C-alpha positions, 0 to 999 in steps of 0.5 A: 948137120948144123941145122939139126944141132941148132934144132936140138939146142932150141929144143933143149933150151925150151925144156930148160925154160919150161922147167924154170917156169913150172918151178917158178909156179910151184914156188909161188904156190908154196908161198900161197900155201904158207899164207893159207896154213898161217891163217884161220878159215875165218881169216882167209874168208875176210874181205877187208875194206877196200878189197873186193875179194879175199885170200881164199878167192885169190888162191882159188882164182889162180888155180882155175885160171891156170887150168883154163889157160893151160888145159882148156885152151889146149883142148884138154880136160880140167882138174877142177869142176865146172862149179869151181870155174864159175865161182872163181874165173875172171870177172867173178868176186867173193860171193860167200864164205868158203867151207873147211872142205873147200879150203882143204880141196884148194890146198890139195889143188895148189899142189896137184895141178902143178904136179900134173902140169909138169908130168903132162908137159914132160909127156908131151900132152900139150899138142894143140892150142887155141890162141887167146889174147889176155885181158890183163896185158893184151898178150896173145898166147899161142901155145901151152908154153906161152900159157905157162909163162903168162900164168906166172905173171898172173899168179905173181899179181895175185900173190901180191894181192894175197900178201896185201890182204894178209896185212889187212885182215 
C-alpha cells in the first residue's frame, strides 16, 4: 500500500509542478504581450545597433521554439506553419519587417499555444518524446515535462532580450 501511495503522491506532485511551469510560461507571455501592446509595429520591427534581432523576432522565436520542443519532439502536429518555423527557429535572425497581420497572428499565438499546451497536458496527449540535447545549456530533454520546464528558461532569456531591446528602440 505504501508503494501505491508514493506512486500517487509522485503523480500529484508532477501535476502540481506542471501547473506551476505552464502558469510561469503564461505569465512570461503576458509580459511579452504588454511589450507588444505598448509599441508600434515600427518599433517592434527595429533592430537597434548592437543587436541582431528585434522584439518581433524574439516573440515569434519563443513561440516556434516552444512548439518544436514540446510538440514536434513529442511527434505531435505544430500550431505554427512550416514558414514560421523556418523564419524564427534557432540560428535565424531578423530578415525583414513583420506586417501588421503577422503581428496580430503572433499575439494570438502567444496565448493560444499555451492554452492548447495546458489542455493537451491535462488530456495526457504527450505520450512519446524524442530525447533532445539543447545547444543553450547542454541539457538533455527526455519528456514533454522536461521540454516545458526548459522552455521557461529559454523564454526567460528571450524576455530579457525583449526588455533590453525595448530600452534601445
